[in-house]
C-alpha positions in Angstrom: -63.5 198.7 184.3 -66.2 199.3 181.8 -65.4 200.5 178.3 -67.7 202.4 176.1 -67.7 202.5 172.2 -66.3 206.1 172.5 -63.1 204.7 173.9 -62.4 202.7 170.7 -59.7 203.6 168.2 -61.0 204.5 164.7 -59.5 205.4 161.4 -60.6 205.9 157.9 -59.1 205.1 154.5 -60.0 205.4 150.9 -61.2 202.3 149.0 -61.8 201.4 145.4 -64.2 199.1 143.7 -62.9 195.5 144.1 -60.7 196.1 147.1 -60.5 193.2 149.6 -60.8 194.1 153.3 -59.7 191.5 155.8 -60.6 192.1 159.4 -59.6 189.6 162.0 -58.7 188.9 165.6 -55.1 188.6 166.8 -55.6 184.8 166.7 -55.1 185.0 162.9 -52.2 187.3 162.9 -50.4 185.5 165.7 -50.5 182.3 163.7 -50.3 183.2 160.1 -47.7 185.5 158.5 -48.9 188.0 155.9 -47.5 186.0 153.0 -49.6 183.0 153.9 -52.8 185.1 154.2 -52.0 186.7 150.8 -51.6 183.3 149.3 -55.1 182.4 150.3 -56.5 185.7 149.2 -54.9 185.3 145.7 -57.0 182.1 145.3 -60.1 184.2 145.5 -61.3 184.2 141.8 -64.9 185.2 142.2 -66.5 187.9 144.3 -69.7 185.9 144.9 -70.8 185.2 148.4 -69.8 181.5 148.4 -66.3 182.2 147.2 -65.7 184.9 149.7 -67.2 182.7 152.5 -65.0 179.7 151.5 -61.8 181.9 151.4 -62.5 183.3 154.9 -63.2 179.8 156.2 -60.1 178.5 154.7 -57.9 181.2 156.2 -59.5 180.7 159.7 -59.1 176.9 159.5 -55.5 177.1 158.4 -54.7 179.5 161.3 -56.5 177.1 163.7 -54.4 174.1 162.6 -51.2 176.2 162.9 -52.2 177.4 166.4 -51.9 173.9 167.7 -48.7 172.9 165.9 -45.9 172.7 168.5 -43.2 172.7 165.8 -44.4 175.6 163.8 -42.5 178.9 164.1 -45.6 181.2 164.2 -45.4 185.0 163.9 -46.1 185.1 167.7 -43.2 182.7 168.4 -40.9 184.6 166.1 -41.7 187.9 167.8 -41.1 186.2 171.2 -37.7 184.9 170.1 -36.7 188.3 168.7 -37.3 189.6 172.2 -35.2 187.0 174.0 -37.8 184.3 174.8 -37.4 180.7 173.8 -40.8 180.1 172.3 -41.9 177.7 169.5 -45.2 176.7 168.1 -48.5 178.3 167.3 -50.6 180.3 169.8 -54.0 178.9 170.6 -56.4 181.8 170.6 -59.8 182.8 169.3 -59.7 183.2 165.5 -62.3 185.3 163.7 -62.0 186.3 160.1 -64.2 188.8 158.3 -63.6 189.1 154.6 -65.3 192.0 152.6 -65.0 193.2 149.0 -65.9 196.7 148.1 -68.7 196.7 145.6 -71.2 199.1 144.1 -74.6 199.3 145.8 -77.4 198.5 143.5 -81.0 198.9 144.4 
């Protein structure tokens, strides 16, 4: 089956100057709960390129480590347990993190 871009879901939302937008694959959300992601985002002090890049890298690396921890109760494992499955550990998967900050365009 071939999918075209027209088949994609789309949505829109209002943003304000300084808003942080985190876009990621399910490999992040299956391995890191929201509170852990927010802890990392709170460390973002500057909105310069290097700081944003380091924060995105830190989040992705942390998710990667957790994905291979057999004793960690990941969000994926928690959801599986809530649905009657005996699952523990992280969930190895692709992990991609894109971090953006809404800024003014200057020419």
